[in-house]
C-alpha positions as CSV (number, residue, x, y, z in Angstrom):
1,M,-20.6,-18.5,42.5
2,V,-22.0,-18.6,39.0
3,S,-22.7,-15.3,37.4
4,H,-25.9,-14.9,35.3
5,P,-26.3,-12.2,32.8
6,P,-29.1,-9.7,33.7
7,P,-32.4,-10.2,32.0
8,S,-32.4,-8.8,28.5
9,A,-34.1,-5.5,27.9
10,T,-37.5,-5.4,26.4
11,P,-37.1,-6.0,22.6
12,A,-37.3,-2.9,20.4
13,A,-40.9,-1.8,19.7
14,I,-42.6,-3.1,16.7
15,R,-43.0,-0.1,14.4
16,L,-42.9,1.3,10.9
17,V,-39.5,2.4,9.8
18,D,-37.6,3.4,6.6
19,E,-36.9,0.6,4.1
20,D,-33.2,0.2,5.0
21,S,-34.0,-0.4,8.7
22,A,-36.8,-2.8,8.2
23,D,-36.7,-6.5,9.2
24,L,-40.0,-7.1,7.4
25,H,-41.0,-5.7,4.1
26,L,-44.8,-6.1,4.0
27,W,-46.6,-5.5,0.7
28,V,-50.4,-5.1,0.9
29,S,-52.8,-5.0,-2.0
30,N,-56.5,-5.2,-2.9
31,Q,-56.9,-7.8,-5.7
32,S,-60.7,-7.7,-5.8
33,F,-62.7,-6.0,-8.5
34,E,-65.9,-6.9,-6.6
35,D,-64.7,-4.7,-3.6
36,D,-62.8,-2.0,-5.5
37,R,-62.0,-0.2,-2.2
38,V,-61.5,-2.2,1.1
39,T,-60.0,-1.4,4.4
40,V,-57.3,-3.8,5.7
41,V,-56.0,-3.8,9.3
42,V,-52.7,-5.5,10.1
43,S,-51.3,-6.1,13.6
44,I,-48.2,-7.9,14.7
45,D,-48.1,-9.1,18.3
46,G,-51.1,-6.8,19.0
47,T,-49.4,-3.6,17.6
48,R,-51.5,-2.1,14.8
49,L,-49.3,-1.2,11.9
50,V,-51.7,-0.9,9.0
51,D,-55.3,0.5,9.1
52,Q,-56.3,2.0,5.8
53,P,-58.4,1.6,2.6
54,F,-56.8,-0.1,-0.4
55,D,-58.0,0.5,-4.0
56,V,-57.9,-2.3,-6.5
57,Q,-56.6,0.0,-9.3
58,G,-56.2,-2.7,-12.0
59,Q,-54.8,-5.2,-9.4
60,H,-51.2,-3.9,-9.6
61,N,-51.2,-1.5,-6.7
62,W,-48.9,-2.9,-4.0
63,I,-48.1,-0.7,-1.0
64,L,-45.0,-1.3,1.0
65,F,-45.0,-1.1,4.8
66,P,-41.4,-1.5,6.1
67,I,-41.5,-2.9,9.7
68,K,-38.9,-3.2,12.5
69,L,-39.3,-6.4,14.5
70,P,-37.2,-8.1,17.0
71,P,-35.9,-11.6,16.1
72,G,-38.1,-14.5,16.9
73,S,-41.7,-15.7,16.4
74,H,-44.5,-13.2,15.9
75,E,-48.3,-13.4,15.5
76,V,-49.6,-11.6,12.5
77,T,-53.3,-10.8,12.3
78,A,-55.0,-9.2,9.3
79,T,-58.7,-8.3,9.1
80,S,-61.2,-6.5,7.0
81,P,-64.7,-5.2,7.8
82,T,-65.9,-7.5,5.0
83,G,-65.2,-10.5,7.2
84,A,-61.9,-11.6,5.6
85,E,-59.2,-12.4,8.1
86,T,-56.0,-14.4,8.5
87,H,-53.8,-15.3,11.5
88,Q,-50.2,-16.3,10.7
89,R,-46.9,-16.9,12.5
90,L,-43.9,-15.1,11.3
91,T,-40.3,-15.9,12.3
92,V,-37.7,-13.2,12.0
93,P,-34.1,-14.4,12.0
94,E,-31.3,-12.8,13.9
95,K,-29.8,-11.6,10.6
96,G,-31.5,-11.0,7.4
97,R,-35.0,-9.8,6.4
98,R,-38.4,-11.3,5.6
99,Y,-40.6,-10.3,2.7
100,A,-44.3,-10.8,2.9
101,V,-47.3,-10.2,0.7
102,L,-50.8,-9.8,2.0
103,S,-53.6,-9.8,-0.6
104,Y,-57.3,-9.1,-0.3
105,W,-59.3,-10.9,-2.9
106,T,-62.7,-12.4,-3.8
107,E,-63.8,-15.3,-6.0
108,P,-66.0,-13.8,-8.8
109,G,-69.7,-14.4,-8.3
110,R,-69.2,-15.8,-4.8
111,D,-69.5,-14.1,-1.4
112,N,-66.1,-15.4,-0.4
113,R,-63.7,-12.6,0.8
114,Q,-60.2,-13.7,1.8
115,L,-56.8,-12.4,2.9
116,S,-53.9,-14.5,1.6
117,W,-50.5,-14.4,3.1
118,S,-47.1,-15.5,1.9
119,V,-43.6,-14.8,3.3
120,Q,-40.1,-15.5,1.9
121,S,-36.5,-14.8,2.6
122,H,-35.8,-12.9,-0.6
123,P,-37.3,-9.8,-2.2
124,V,-40.7,-10.1,-3.9
125,A,-40.8,-9.8,-7.7
126,F,-44.2,-8.4,-8.8
127,Q,-45.3,-8.9,-12.4
């Protein structure tokens, strides 16, 4: 008779944690002088992790959200009441962290609000 391991337990909940425990360091910023205060909502796999206003403050105001995620593929959704939105896939490795930047911005003189997303395997260096 072949023995099969029991089904694995449900992965740890997706949640905000302290920086040292995070699998994802998510940095969020408002880069739009046209919308000097904007609310951004971020959900991962349907769990809302960010829902707050962000001030542009000279465009160098990055706010860190350290997040605990189980390894594997995840759906990231970010939206704003201005109509900006992005839907991205994020893969978290078994070991190591991911570092992501989510920026809200507009093109001057145009009614074009956007949320841009980038992710990398090494810490983000802001200038």
